[in-house]
C-alpha positions as CSV (number, residue, x, y, z in Angstrom):
1,M,0.0,0.0,0.0
2,L,1.6,3.4,-1.1
3,D,1.1,7.0,0.0
4,D,-0.6,9.0,-2.8
5,I,1.6,12.0,-2.2
6,T,5.1,10.7,-1.5
7,L,4.6,7.3,-3.2
8,R,6.3,5.6,-0.2
9,E,5.3,2.2,1.0
10,V,3.0,2.5,4.0
11,F,2.0,-1.0,4.5
12,H,2.4,-4.4,2.8
13,F,1.4,-8.0,3.4
14,R,1.9,-11.1,1.4
15,V,-0.8,-13.7,1.0
16,S,0.1,-17.2,-0.1
17,L,-2.3,-20.0,-1.2
18,L,-1.8,-21.8,2.1
19,G,-2.4,-18.6,4.1
20,A,-5.6,-17.9,2.2
21,I,-6.9,-21.5,2.8
22,S,-6.1,-21.1,6.5
23,I,-7.9,-17.7,6.8
24,I,-11.0,-19.2,5.1
25,T,-11.0,-22.3,7.2
26,T,-10.7,-20.4,10.4
27,S,-13.5,-18.1,9.4
28,I,-15.8,-21.0,8.6
29,I,-15.0,-22.8,11.9
30,A,-15.6,-19.5,13.9
31,L,-18.9,-19.1,12.1
32,I,-20.0,-22.6,12.9
33,V,-19.1,-22.2,16.6
34,L,-21.0,-18.9,16.7
35,L,-24.1,-20.4,15.2
36,S,-23.9,-23.5,17.5
37,V,-23.7,-21.3,20.5
38,L,-26.7,-19.2,19.3
39,I,-28.8,-22.2,18.6
40,V,-28.0,-24.0,21.9
41,Y,-28.2,-21.1,24.3
42,T,-30.9,-18.9,22.7
43,P,-34.6,-19.4,21.7
44,L,-33.4,-20.0,18.1
45,R,-33.2,-23.7,19.0
46,N,-37.1,-23.9,18.9
47,I,-36.8,-23.5,15.1
48,L,-35.3,-27.0,14.8
49,P,-37.8,-29.9,14.4
50,G,-36.5,-31.9,17.4
51,Y,-36.5,-29.0,19.8
52,S,-40.0,-27.9,18.7
53,A,-41.5,-31.4,19.6
54,S,-40.0,-31.2,23.1
55,L,-41.4,-27.6,23.5
56,R,-44.9,-28.8,22.4
57,Q,-44.7,-31.6,25.0
58,Q,-43.7,-29.2,27.7
59,L,-46.6,-26.9,26.7
60,I,-49.0,-29.8,27.0
61,Q,-47.7,-30.7,30.4
62,E,-47.9,-27.2,31.6
63,S,-51.5,-26.8,30.3
64,A,-52.6,-30.0,32.1
65,R,-50.9,-28.7,35.3
66,V,-52.8,-25.4,35.0
67,D,-56.1,-27.2,34.4
68,S,-55.4,-29.3,37.5
69,L,-54.7,-26.2,39.6
70,Q,-57.9,-24.6,38.4
71,T,-59.9,-27.6,39.4
72,S,-58.3,-27.6,42.8
73,L,-58.9,-23.9,43.2
74,S,-62.6,-24.3,42.2
75,V,-63.1,-27.1,44.8
76,Q,-61.3,-24.9,47.5
77,R,-63.5,-22.0,46.5
78,Q,-66.7,-24.0,46.9
79,Y,-65.4,-25.3,50.3
80,L,-64.8,-21.7,51.5
81,D,-68.2,-20.6,50.3
82,V,-69.8,-23.4,52.3
83,I,-67.7,-22.4,55.4
84,K,-68.7,-18.8,55.0
85,Q,-72.4,-19.7,54.7
86,L,-72.2,-22.0,57.7
87,T,-70.4,-19.3,59.8
88,A,-73.0,-16.7,58.9
89,G,-75.9,-19.1,59.8
90,D,-77.3,-19.3,56.3
91,I,-76.9,-23.2,56.3
92,E,-77.9,-25.5,59.1
93,R,-75.1,-27.6,60.3
94,D,-76.9,-30.9,59.9
95,S,-77.7,-30.2,56.2
96,V,-74.0,-29.8,55.2
97,Q,-72.5,-32.7,53.2
98,S,-69.1,-33.1,51.7
99,L,-68.7,-32.9,47.9
100,D,-67.8,-36.6,47.8
101,S,-70.9,-37.7,49.6
102,L,-73.1,-35.6,47.3
103,E,-71.5,-37.1,44.3
104,R,-72.1,-40.7,45.6
105,V,-75.8,-39.8,46.3
106,E,-76.3,-38.4,42.8
107,R,-74.7,-41.4,41.2
108,A,-76.9,-43.8,43.2
109,R,-80.0,-41.8,42.2
110,I,-79.0,-41.9,38.5
111,A,-78.4,-45.7,38.7
112,E,-81.8,-46.3,40.2
113,Q,-83.6,-44.4,37.4
114,R,-83.3,-46.7,34.5
115,S,-84.7,-45.2,31.3
116,A,-87.1,-47.0,29.0
117,V,-84.3,-47.4,26.4
118,T,-82.2,-49.2,28.9
119,E,-85.0,-51.5,29.9
120,A,-85.7,-52.3,26.2
121,F,-82.0,-53.0,25.5
122,M,-81.8,-55.3,28.5
123,A,-84.9,-57.2,27.4
124,Q,-83.6,-57.6,23.9
125,Y,-80.2,-58.8,25.2
126,E,-81.8,-61.4,27.5
127,Q,-84.0,-62.6,24.6
128,Q,-81.0,-63.0,22.3
129,E,-79.2,-65.0,25.0
130,R,-82.2,-67.3,25.4
131,D,-82.5,-67.8,21.7
132,R,-78.8,-68.5,21.1
133,L,-79.6,-72.2,21.3
134,L,-82.5,-73.4,19.2
135,L,-84.3,-76.7,19.6
136,F,-85.7,-78.4,16.5
137,E,-87.3,-81.8,16.0
138,N,-85.8,-84.4,13.7
139,T,-88.6,-85.8,11.5
140,D,-86.8,-89.2,11.2
141,S,-85.6,-89.9,14.7
142,R,-88.0,-87.6,16.6
143,S,-85.1,-86.6,18.8
144,M,-84.3,-83.1,19.8
145,R,-80.9,-81.5,19.1
146,Q,-79.4,-78.3,20.4
147,L,-77.6,-76.2,17.7
148,Y,-75.1,-73.5,18.7
149,R,-74.4,-70.5,16.4
150,P,-71.2,-71.5,14.5
151,V,-69.7,-68.1,14.2
152,R,-70.6,-64.5,14.9
153,G,-71.0,-62.5,11.7
154,V,-73.4,-61.4,8.9
155,V,-75.1,-63.8,6.6
156,V,-74.1,-62.6,3.1
157,Q,-75.6,-65.5,1.1
158,S,-78.3,-67.9,1.9
159,A,-78.4,-71.6,1.0
160,R,-79.9,-72.3,-2.4
161,P,-80.3,-76.1,-2.8
162,D,-81.9,-75.6,-6.3
163,H,-78.6,-74.1,-7.4
164,H,-76.5,-76.8,-5.6
165,L,-75.5,-74.3,-2.9
166,Y,-76.1,-76.1,0.3
167,G,-74.2,-73.9,2.7
168,V,-74.9,-70.5,4.2
169,T,-72.1,-67.9,3.7
170,I,-71.1,-65.8,6.8
171,R,-68.8,-62.8,6.7
172,T,-67.0,-62.4,9.9
173,T,-64.0,-60.6,11.4
174,K,-60.3,-61.7,11.9
175,N,-59.6,-64.2,14.6
176,E,-63.3,-64.8,15.3
177,N,-64.0,-68.1,16.9
178,I,-65.7,-70.8,14.9
179,M,-67.7,-73.0,17.3
180,A,-69.2,-76.5,17.2
181,T,-72.9,-76.4,16.5
182,T,-73.4,-79.5,18.6
183,R,-71.4,-82.0,20.5
184,G,-69.7,-84.6,18.4
185,T,-66.5,-85.8,16.7
186,L,-64.3,-84.0,14.1
187,V,-64.3,-86.8,11.5
188,S,-62.5,-84.8,8.8
189,V,-60.0,-81.9,8.6
190,D,-58.9,-81.3,5.0
191,R,-56.9,-78.4,3.4
192,L,-58.5,-76.6,0.6
193,A,-56.9,-75.0,-2.5
194,D,-57.0,-71.5,-0.9
195,N,-54.9,-72.7,2.1
196,T,-58.0,-72.8,4.4
197,Y,-59.6,-75.9,5.9
198,A,-62.8,-77.9,5.6
199,V,-63.9,-79.4,8.9
200,V,-66.6,-82.0,9.3
201,L,-68.3,-82.5,12.7
202,Q,-70.5,-85.6,13.1
203,N,-72.9,-86.6,15.8
204,G,-74.7,-89.8,14.9
205,A,-76.6,-89.1,11.6
206,F,-76.1,-85.3,12.0
207,M,-73.2,-83.6,10.3
208,A,-72.0,-80.0,10.2
209,V,-69.5,-78.9,7.6
210,Y,-67.4,-75.8,7.9
211,R,-65.5,-74.5,4.9
212,H,-62.7,-71.8,4.7
213,V,-61.5,-72.2,8.3
214,A,-58.3,-70.3,8.5
215,R,-56.8,-72.1,11.5
216,V,-58.0,-75.4,13.0
217,L,-57.7,-75.6,16.8
218,K,-58.7,-79.3,17.1
219,S,-57.2,-82.3,15.5
220,Q,-59.2,-84.9,13.5
221,G,-60.9,-87.4,15.8
222,T,-61.3,-85.0,18.7
223,Q,-64.5,-85.0,20.8
224,V,-66.0,-81.5,21.2
225,E,-68.9,-80.1,23.1
226,S,-71.6,-77.7,21.8
227,G,-70.2,-74.1,21.6
228,E,-66.6,-75.2,21.9
229,S,-64.1,-73.4,19.6
230,I,-62.8,-75.6,16.8
231,G,-61.1,-72.9,14.6
232,L,-60.5,-69.3,13.8
233,A,-61.5,-67.1,10.8
234,D,-59.0,-64.8,9.1
235,G,-61.5,-62.1,8.1
236,E,-60.6,-62.5,4.4
237,H,-62.4,-65.7,3.5
238,D,-66.2,-66.0,4.2
239,I,-67.2,-69.0,6.3
240,V,-69.6,-71.5,4.7
241,V,-71.6,-73.7,7.0
242,E,-73.6,-76.8,5.8
243,L,-75.9,-78.9,7.9
244,W,-77.0,-82.5,7.1
245,D,-79.2,-84.9,9.0
246,A,-79.2,-88.5,7.8
247,G,-78.2,-87.4,4.4
248,T,-80.9,-84.7,4.2
249,F,-80.1,-81.1,3.7
250,V,-81.0,-78.8,6.6
251,N,-81.2,-75.0,6.0
252,P,-79.0,-73.4,8.8
253,E,-81.0,-70.2,8.7
254,E,-84.1,-72.2,9.7
255,V,-82.7,-73.9,12.7
256,I,-80.1,-71.5,14.1
257,V,-80.7,-68.0,15.4
258,W,-78.0,-65.7,13.9
């Protein structure tokens, strides 16, 4: 650097390639350190995604704490109001009850007053429980059998013997229990082409056939009781149930309450 008047050298410095790289590297490191300090020790850290989540969680906790304090203050305020009225003689001492006892009395009163809707629901539920087992008479043997609903679900297709469809198709949910309609023996457990099973339950001349069982819980030859779980549904394949008595087709919808 030269003086404009005397043209004498006032100041000079020499910059090499290594020196320039060192200056730039030092400046970058200093800038990174400065930004890190600002982010860690100032509210700027809330801009980052991770810190914002923790701040939101803290705000939720503080809000819940404030709500709890407000509830406690409200209870305390009611308590002080009762004390003031009692001290002033506005309330007789024998008529004062705690908030907990009042709440218990109110709950007991509501429980005793059952509405008409509740009564109707209870009556319907009791009727469904009574009708879960249906008794029907066999025209050949004149013996009475008890048939249990094979699976909980919705009947999506009825049996149509005239079209060679002898089973009722039931749509159910995943892992729903498939139950024995009557006591008997599992005489056949066969795998189908869709990797499900066909299970045949026999009790004398009576037979119940279950198709598309996802998982069989009992092995072939096992004795089962009425209502005992014999398999599970997968929710993807509809369950098909057929009933036969002495080789005669029996419509499941006519003898079982679904």
